[in-house]
N, CA, C and O of each residue as an XYZ file, in Angstrom:
588
protein
N     -13.302     -6.701    -34.178
C     -12.313     -7.001    -33.161
C     -11.862     -8.446    -33.327
O     -12.627     -9.299    -33.777
N     -10.664     -8.700    -32.973
C     -10.072    -10.024    -33.115
C     -10.679    -10.986    -32.098
O     -10.537    -10.779    -30.892
N     -11.349    -12.026    -32.566
C     -11.997    -12.969    -31.657
C     -10.981    -13.830    -30.909
O     -11.342    -14.502    -29.942
N      -9.711    -13.821    -31.341
C      -8.685    -14.602    -30.660
C      -8.173    -13.883    -29.416
O      -7.446    -14.480    -28.621
N      -8.534    -12.624    -29.232
C      -8.083    -11.852    -28.076
C      -9.040    -12.101    -26.919
O      -9.997    -11.351    -26.727
N      -8.785    -13.138    -26.162
C      -9.664    -13.505    -25.057
C      -8.875    -13.519    -23.754
O      -7.715    -13.928    -23.712
N      -9.533    -13.064    -22.692
C      -8.933    -13.117    -21.373
C      -9.469    -14.328    -20.627
O     -10.589    -14.786    -20.854
N      -8.655    -14.814    -19.757
C      -9.105    -15.920    -18.907
C     -10.111    -15.388    -17.895
O     -10.161    -14.190    -17.619
N     -10.908    -16.297    -17.350
C     -11.847    -15.917    -16.296
C     -11.080    -15.452    -15.071
O      -9.936    -15.847    -14.846
N     -11.724    -14.617    -14.294
C     -11.110    -14.146    -13.059
C     -10.886    -15.336    -12.135
O     -11.824    -16.073    -11.833
N      -9.644    -15.527    -11.684
C      -9.396    -16.660    -10.784
C     -10.031    -16.413     -9.421
O     -10.136    -15.276     -8.961
N     -10.446    -17.486     -8.796
C     -10.974    -17.410     -7.434
C     -10.280    -18.479     -6.610
O      -9.826    -19.498     -7.130
N     -10.212    -18.225     -5.330
C      -9.612    -19.194     -4.427
C     -10.679    -19.629     -3.433
O     -11.236    -18.805     -2.708
N     -10.955    -20.904     -3.403
C     -11.964    -21.416     -2.474
C     -11.411    -21.555     -1.060
O     -12.174    -21.613     -0.096
N     -10.088    -21.608     -0.934
C      -9.492    -21.817      0.383
C      -8.916    -20.540      0.991
O      -8.362    -20.582      2.089
N      -9.036    -19.407      0.299
C      -8.440    -18.169      0.789
C      -9.251    -17.603      1.944
O     -10.478    -17.532      1.874
N      -8.570    -17.205      2.995
C      -9.205    -16.501      4.107
C      -8.468    -15.185      4.305
O      -7.271    -15.089      4.031
N      -9.172    -14.192      4.771
C      -8.578    -12.875      4.984
C      -7.468    -13.023      6.030
O      -7.728    -13.458      7.152
N      -6.235    -12.664      5.666
C      -5.090    -12.917      6.545
C      -4.811    -11.823      7.580
O      -3.681    -11.694      8.050
N      -5.813    -11.050      7.931
C      -5.630     -9.981      8.913
C      -6.961     -9.706      9.593
O      -8.021    -10.076      9.088
N      -6.892     -9.046     10.756
C      -8.113     -8.636     11.440
C      -8.770     -7.537     10.617
O      -8.085     -6.785      9.924
N     -10.064     -7.443     10.688
C     -10.780     -6.426      9.913
C     -10.661     -5.060     10.578
O     -11.637     -4.463     11.033
N      -9.429     -4.604     10.608
C      -9.085     -3.284     11.139
C      -8.186     -2.599     10.124
O      -7.381     -3.248      9.456
N      -8.326     -1.298     10.013
C      -7.564     -0.555      9.014
C      -6.052     -0.733      9.189
O      -5.329     -0.894      8.206
N      -5.578     -0.704     10.429
C      -4.133     -0.844     10.659
C      -3.637     -2.235     10.242
O      -2.530     -2.367      9.719
N      -4.445     -3.257     10.472
C      -4.056     -4.614     10.083
C      -4.027     -4.741      8.562
O      -3.129     -5.375      8.008
N      -5.001     -4.144      7.890
C      -5.011     -4.147      6.426
C      -3.781     -3.423      5.897
O      -3.123     -3.903      4.974
N      -3.472     -2.283      6.473
C      -2.313     -1.510      6.041
C      -1.024     -2.309      6.200
O      -0.183     -2.316      5.301
N      -0.867     -2.975      7.330
C       0.315     -3.823      7.541
C       0.397     -4.923      6.497
O       1.473     -5.197      5.965
N      -0.729     -5.554      6.200
C      -0.750     -6.623      5.202
C      -0.376     -6.086      3.822
O       0.409     -6.701      3.100
N      -0.940     -4.940      3.465
C      -0.626     -4.346      2.161
C       0.862     -4.008      2.045
O       1.461     -4.183      0.984
N       1.446     -3.530      3.127
C       2.874     -3.205      3.095
C       3.739     -4.463      3.007
O       4.815     -4.431      2.410
N       3.281     -5.566      3.594
C       4.017     -6.826      3.511
C       4.070     -7.369      2.078
O       4.950     -8.164      1.746
N       3.139     -6.943      1.241
C       3.117     -7.414     -0.137
C       4.342     -6.958     -0.935
O       4.606     -7.484     -2.016
N       5.079     -5.999     -0.416
C       6.292     -5.549     -1.116
C       7.326     -6.668     -1.191
O       8.252     -6.593     -1.999
N       7.185     -7.691     -0.373
C       8.109     -8.826     -0.387
C       7.813     -9.790     -1.542
O       8.592    -10.711     -1.790
N       6.709     -9.588     -2.240
C       6.312    -10.462     -3.351
C       6.544     -9.733     -4.666
O       6.655     -8.508     -4.704
N       6.616    -10.516     -5.750
C       6.686     -9.848     -7.050
C       5.322     -9.222     -7.327
O       4.330     -9.565     -6.684
N       5.284     -8.310     -8.281
C       4.076     -7.528     -8.545
C       2.882     -8.397     -8.924
O       1.761     -8.131     -8.491
N       3.109     -9.428     -9.724
C       2.002    -10.297    -10.148
C       1.390    -11.001     -8.943
O       0.167    -11.053     -8.807
N       2.232    -11.540     -8.073
C       1.712    -12.242     -6.898
C       1.010    -11.277     -5.949
O      -0.004    -11.629     -5.346
N       1.539    -10.067     -5.811
C       0.892     -9.063     -4.968
C      -0.493     -8.727     -5.510
O      -1.448     -8.598     -4.743
N      -0.603     -8.584     -6.823
C      -1.906     -8.285     -7.443
C      -2.898     -9.429     -7.244
O      -4.081     -9.193     -6.997
N      -2.419    -10.655     -7.351
C      -3.303    -11.814     -7.126
C      -3.765    -11.850     -5.669
O      -4.935    -12.117     -5.395
N      -2.859    -11.585     -4.744
C      -3.236    -11.581     -3.326
C      -4.273    -10.498     -3.049
O      -5.218    -10.721     -2.292
N      -4.102     -9.329     -3.656
C      -5.086     -8.260     -3.489
C      -6.422     -8.691     -4.091
O      -7.475     -8.442     -3.503
N      -6.386     -9.327     -5.245
C      -7.615     -9.832     -5.869
C      -8.349    -10.774     -4.923
O      -9.560    -10.650     -4.743
N      -7.629    -11.712     -4.318
C      -8.252    -12.670     -3.403
C      -8.806    -11.979     -2.150
O      -9.861    -12.364     -1.646
N      -8.102    -10.968     -1.652
C      -8.616    -10.221     -0.500
C      -9.893     -9.487     -0.889
O     -10.865     -9.491     -0.134
N      -9.897     -8.857     -2.065
C     -11.104     -8.168     -2.513
C     -12.278     -9.141     -2.628
O     -13.390     -8.836     -2.197
N     -12.023    -10.307     -3.208
C     -13.090    -11.306     -3.328
C     -13.597    -11.737     -1.951
O     -14.802    -11.882     -1.748
N     -12.684    -11.938     -1.015
C     -13.083    -12.345      0.341
C     -13.850    -11.228      1.043
O     -14.841    -11.490      1.725
N     -13.400     -9.989      0.880
C     -14.109     -8.859      1.489
C     -15.512     -8.721      0.896
O     -16.448     -8.330      1.593
N     -15.653     -9.043     -0.393
C     -16.974     -8.962     -1.028
C     -17.950     -9.972     -0.444
O     -19.163     -9.798     -0.552
N     -17.434    -11.016      0.168
C     -18.288    -12.031      0.790
C     -18.446    -11.807      2.293
O     -19.156    -12.555      2.966
N     -17.784    -10.780      2.814
C     -17.777    -10.509      4.252
C     -18.788     -9.427      4.587
O     -18.861     -8.399      3.915
N     -19.565     -9.669      5.631
C     -20.527     -8.684      6.106
C     -19.783     -7.634      6.923
O     -19.157     -7.954      7.933
N     -19.854     -6.392      6.486
C     -19.203     -5.301      7.207
C     -19.923     -3.999      6.873
O     -20.583     -3.903      5.839
N     -19.798     -2.991      7.745
C     -20.457     -1.708      7.466
C     -19.940     -1.101      6.158
O     -18.761     -1.223      5.827
N     -20.829     -0.457      5.437
C     -20.469      0.117      4.138
C     -19.329      1.119      4.265
O     -18.425      1.132      3.429
N     -19.358      1.948      5.287
C     -18.307      2.957      5.468
C     -16.948      2.282      5.671
O     -15.951      2.713      5.090
N     -16.902      1.253      6.469
C     -15.655      0.520      6.703
C     -15.178     -0.127      5.414
O     -13.989     -0.094      5.099
N     -16.103     -0.712      4.672
C     -15.758     -1.349      3.401
C     -15.082     -0.339      2.473
O     -14.044     -0.634      1.880
N     -15.667      0.844      2.351
C     -15.110      1.846      1.444
C     -13.760      2.352      1.945
O     -12.855      2.591      1.146
N     -13.619      2.514      3.243
C     -12.314      2.911      3.777
C     -11.254      1.876      3.407
O     -10.146      2.234      3.008
N     -11.592      0.604      3.538
C     -10.671     -0.476      3.154
C     -10.368     -0.405      1.657
O      -9.212     -0.507      1.247
N     -11.404     -0.231      0.850
C     -11.231     -0.234     -0.602
C     -10.340      0.912     -1.060
O      -9.484      0.730     -1.926
N     -10.538      2.079     -0.487
C      -9.724      3.218     -0.888
C      -8.256      3.028     -0.499
O      -7.356      3.483     -1.204
N      -8.030      2.369      0.602
C      -6.660      2.039      1.002
C      -6.070      0.997      0.053
O      -4.920      1.113     -0.370
N      -6.848      0.000     -0.271
C      -6.396     -1.045     -1.196
C      -6.060     -0.444     -2.567
O      -5.071     -0.833     -3.187
N      -6.874      0.494     -3.036
C      -6.638      1.119     -4.337
C      -5.253      1.748     -4.405
O      -4.547      1.608     -5.404
N      -4.870      2.436     -3.342
C      -3.563      3.109     -3.345
C      -2.425      2.110     -3.509
O      -1.474      2.371     -4.247
N      -2.509      0.992     -2.842
C      -1.456     -0.021     -2.954
C      -1.565     -0.798     -4.264
O      -0.551     -1.146     -4.869
N      -2.786     -1.067     -4.699
C      -2.972     -1.778     -5.954
C      -2.318     -1.017     -7.102
O      -1.666     -1.620     -7.954
N      -2.489      0.303     -7.131
C      -1.863      1.118     -8.183
C      -0.350      0.906     -8.203
O       0.250      0.784     -9.271
N       0.256      0.863     -7.028
C       1.709      0.680     -6.951
C       2.126     -0.668     -7.516
O       3.101     -0.758     -8.262
N       1.392     -1.713     -7.164
C       1.754     -3.052     -7.635
C       1.488     -3.198     -9.131
O       2.262     -3.847     -9.835
N       0.417     -2.610     -9.615
C       0.150     -2.650    -11.055
C       1.259     -1.925    -11.817
O       1.692     -2.378    -12.877
N       1.709     -0.807    -11.275
C       2.775     -0.054    -11.938
C       4.092     -0.818    -11.988
O       4.951     -0.505    -12.813
N       4.266     -1.810    -11.125
C       5.485     -2.624    -11.129
C       5.383     -3.826    -12.067
O       6.387     -4.488    -12.331
N       4.186     -4.115    -12.571
C       4.017     -5.246    -13.489
C       4.741     -4.970    -14.799
O       4.802     -3.832    -15.264
N       5.281     -6.015    -15.379
C       5.886     -5.892    -16.703
C       4.806     -6.040    -17.764
O       3.767     -6.656    -17.527
N       5.064     -5.470    -18.934
C       4.164     -5.696    -20.057
C       2.979     -4.763    -20.126
O       1.910     -5.155    -20.596
N       3.146     -3.512    -19.661
C       2.046     -2.564    -19.783
C       1.553     -2.585    -21.225
O       2.349     -2.521    -22.162
N       0.253     -2.674    -21.394
C      -0.301     -2.901    -22.730
C      -1.141     -1.733    -23.241
O      -2.041     -1.938    -24.056
N      -0.873     -0.543    -22.790
C      -1.703      0.604    -23.177
C      -1.616      0.904    -24.670
O      -2.588      1.364    -25.269
N      -0.470      0.649    -25.265
C      -0.337      0.938    -26.696
C      -0.060     -0.328    -27.509
O       0.464     -0.258    -28.621
N      -0.410     -1.466    -26.954
C      -0.136     -2.747    -27.611
C      -1.204     -3.055    -28.652
O      -2.349     -2.610    -28.561
N      -0.787     -3.825    -29.635
C      -1.735     -4.325    -30.627
C      -1.977     -5.807    -30.389
O      -1.257     -6.452    -29.627
N      -2.985     -6.334    -31.043
C      -3.281     -7.752    -30.901
C      -2.488     -8.537    -31.927
O      -2.297     -8.033    -33.034
N      -2.032     -9.691    -31.645
C      -2.209    -10.396    -30.370
C      -1.244     -9.848    -29.321
O      -0.125     -9.440    -29.634
N      -1.700     -9.849    -28.077
C      -0.866     -9.397    -26.970
C       0.215    -10.433    -26.679
O       0.016    -11.636    -26.851
N       1.358     -9.932    -26.236
C       2.400    -10.853    -25.776
C       1.943    -11.459    -24.454
O       0.951    -11.014    -23.877
N       2.650    -12.455    -23.978
C       2.301    -13.083    -22.698
C       2.338    -12.042    -21.584
O       1.426    -11.986    -20.759
N       3.387    -11.217    -21.551
C       3.505    -10.195    -20.499
C       2.369     -9.177    -20.592
O       1.818     -8.762    -19.573
N       2.021     -8.780    -21.810
C       0.927     -7.826    -21.990
C      -0.407     -8.426    -21.554
O      -1.234     -7.734    -20.960
N      -0.617     -9.695    -21.842
C      -1.856    -10.369    -21.419
C      -1.946    -10.448    -19.906
O      -3.002    -10.189    -19.329
N      -0.836    -10.808    -19.257
C      -0.815    -10.878    -17.793
C      -1.146     -9.517    -17.209
O      -1.955     -9.410    -16.286
N      -0.524     -8.485    -17.743
C      -0.770     -7.122    -17.267
C      -2.253     -6.756    -17.422
O      -2.892     -6.294    -16.478
N      -2.778     -6.971    -18.618
C      -4.176     -6.621    -18.888
C      -5.127     -7.409    -17.987
O      -6.115     -6.861    -17.498
N      -4.835     -8.688    -17.768
C      -5.690     -9.502    -16.902
C      -5.633     -9.022    -15.460
O      -6.674     -8.926    -14.810
N      -4.456     -8.720    -14.946
C      -4.333     -8.256    -13.559
C      -5.123     -6.974    -13.345
O      -5.849     -6.836    -12.361
N      -4.974     -6.041    -14.273
C      -5.694     -4.772    -14.160
C      -7.197     -5.026    -14.232
O      -7.954     -4.533    -13.395
N      -7.624     -5.785    -15.219
C      -9.053     -6.051    -15.424
C      -9.664     -6.786    -14.250
O     -10.703     -6.376    -13.731
N      -9.030     -7.870    -13.824
C      -9.582     -8.670    -12.723
C      -9.718     -7.842    -11.445
O     -10.760     -7.872    -10.791
N      -8.670     -7.108    -11.093
C      -8.704     -6.338     -9.857
C      -9.740     -5.226     -9.913
O     -10.474     -5.018     -8.947
N      -9.809     -4.510    -11.029
C     -10.759     -3.409    -11.089
C     -12.204     -3.882    -11.237
O     -13.117     -3.197    -10.775
N     -12.431     -5.016    -11.857
C     -13.787     -5.579    -11.878
C     -14.238     -5.955    -10.456
O     -15.364     -5.665    -10.053
N     -13.352     -6.594     -9.722
C     -13.668     -7.005     -8.354
C     -13.812     -5.791     -7.450
O     -14.662     -5.773     -6.560
N     -12.992     -4.787     -7.675
C     -13.097     -3.532     -6.934
C     -14.435     -2.855     -7.220
O     -15.073     -2.323     -6.311
N     -14.855     -2.875     -8.477
C     -16.153     -2.301     -8.839
C     -17.293     -2.999     -8.123
O     -18.226     -2.357     -7.640
N     -17.209     -4.318     -8.060
C     -18.224     -5.085     -7.335
C     -18.235     -4.681     -5.858
O     -19.299     -4.562     -5.250
N     -17.060     -4.476     -5.295
C     -16.955     -4.106     -3.879
C     -17.582     -2.743     -3.607
O     -18.289     -2.579     -2.612
N     -17.334     -1.764     -4.477
C     -17.958     -0.444     -4.300
C     -19.477     -0.539     -4.471
O     -20.220      0.155     -3.778
N     -19.935     -1.381     -5.377
C     -21.375     -1.569     -5.550
C     -21.982     -2.167     -4.285
O     -23.052     -1.735     -3.856
N     -21.327     -3.144     -3.685
C     -21.814     -3.751     -2.443
C     -21.920     -2.688     -1.355
O     -22.901     -2.645     -0.613
N     -20.900     -1.828     -1.263
C     -20.926     -0.749     -0.263
C     -22.099      0.188     -0.520
O     -22.808      0.562      0.414
N     -22.309      0.571     -1.777
C     -23.417      1.474     -2.103
C     -24.758      0.821     -1.804
O     -25.681      1.470     -1.310
N     -24.856     -0.465     -2.107
C     -26.090     -1.203     -1.869
C     -26.410     -1.292     -0.372
O     -27.576     -1.374      0.014
N     -25.377     -1.276      0.460
C     -25.562     -1.399      1.904
C     -25.497     -0.063      2.637
O     -25.553     -0.033      3.866
N     -25.383      1.027      1.912
C     -25.280      2.347      2.537
C     -26.589      2.714      3.238
O     -27.679      2.383      2.772
N     -26.449      3.397      4.355
C     -27.627      3.810      5.125
C     -28.279      5.066      4.550
O     -29.487      5.259      4.678
N     -27.477      5.910      3.920
C     -27.998      7.162      3.385
C     -27.768      7.214      1.877
O     -26.787      6.676      1.364
N     -28.679      7.862      1.191
C     -28.580      7.975     -0.262
C     -27.300      8.711     -0.668
O     -26.664      8.348     -1.658
N     -26.924      9.735      0.086
C     -25.705     10.482     -0.258
C     -24.470      9.595     -0.141
O     -23.539      9.721     -0.937
N     -24.454      8.702      0.842
C     -23.338      7.765      0.970
C     -23.301      6.826     -0.230
O     -22.235      6.556     -0.782
N     -24.463      6.332     -0.629
C     -24.531      5.408     -1.765
C     -24.009      6.072     -3.031
O     -23.278      5.456     -3.806
N     -24.383      7.320     -3.235
C     -23.907      8.056     -4.418
C     -22.402      8.213     -4.362
O     -21.722      8.029     -5.372
N     -21.875      8.549     -3.199
C     -20.424      8.692     -3.059
C     -19.718      7.365     -3.331
O     -18.699      7.337     -4.021
N     -20.249      6.278     -2.799
C     -19.618      4.973     -2.977
C     -19.635      4.560     -4.448
O     -18.655      4.017     -4.958
N     -20.750      4.820     -5.123
C     -20.822      4.487     -6.553
C     -19.879      5.364     -7.366
O     -19.255      4.889     -8.315
N     -19.770      6.632     -7.004
C     -18.842      7.506     -7.735
C     -17.407      7.097     -7.464
O     -16.543      7.288     -8.320
N     -17.133      6.539     -6.296
C     -15.794      6.029     -5.984
C     -15.438      4.915     -6.948
O     -14.278      4.768     -7.331
N     -16.412      4.143     -7.336
C     -16.210      3.052     -8.271
C     -15.846      3.557     -9.666
O     -15.092      2.903    -10.386
N     -16.371      4.701    -10.043
C     -16.143      5.213    -11.385
C     -14.698      5.623    -11.628
O     -14.179      5.468    -12.734
N     -14.062      6.136    -10.612
C     -12.675      6.569    -10.791
C     -11.901      6.398     -9.488
O     -11.468      7.389     -8.900
N     -11.718      5.161     -9.024
C     -11.092      4.930     -7.718
C      -9.620      5.311     -7.664
O      -9.070      5.459     -6.572
N      -8.974      5.472     -8.799
C      -7.538      5.727     -8.778
C      -7.191      7.173     -8.471
O      -6.028      7.468     -8.195
N      -8.141      8.076     -8.509
C      -7.806      9.475     -8.278
C      -8.592     10.089     -7.128
O      -8.689     11.311     -7.021
N      -9.145      9.257     -6.281
C      -9.973      9.772     -5.198
C      -9.161     10.361     -4.060
O      -8.078      9.882     -3.726
N      -9.707     11.400     -3.482
C      -9.215     11.892     -2.211
C     -10.030     11.156     -1.173
O     -11.246     11.030     -1.318
N      -9.396     10.676     -0.147
C     -10.108      9.852      0.829
C     -10.928     10.754      1.750
O     -10.429     11.253      2.759
N     -12.184     10.951      1.387
C     -13.147     11.715      2.165
C     -14.394     10.869      2.308
O     -15.262     10.891      1.436
N     -14.493     10.142      3.371
C     -15.651      9.285      3.611
C     -16.728     10.127      4.276
O     -16.455     10.770      5.290
N     -17.952     10.145      3.735
C     -19.039     10.900      4.365
C     -19.279     10.404      5.796
O     -19.147      9.216      6.089
N     -19.624     11.322      6.652
C     -19.939     10.971      8.039
C     -21.333     10.412      8.105
O     -22.270     11.003      7.568
N     -21.484      9.260      8.767
C     -22.823      8.651      8.894
C     -23.401      8.951     10.241
O     -24.518      8.528     10.542
């Protein structure tokens, strides 16, 4: 593999705070407001929210409900990014690198979030569901186990 093909580290924001109440309707409103931004900025904002949620103490079921909602909007914003790199060769163009980084950063952080939910689950069946949500979050039907 080409050693020159390197991605930047996942950006973090030390000053970012969650810009909505920890309620599903508030999250939904915030996600819909992201349509006013370009796709790259929307993806970065989602990344920062995911990072902040990963540091926030909340019930595992609520966390997963938030994550599954975020996934639906994240897919839309990723699909609006320029430079899809699915069939690209190395070296990637600037647009292809941005696309690959946005997808990678968001899904890595999303994976961490599902792991946190599974780690905090009260029941083993919930933990298994949360971990399986991490494996393929883009095609999930939103069915949260009852606790």
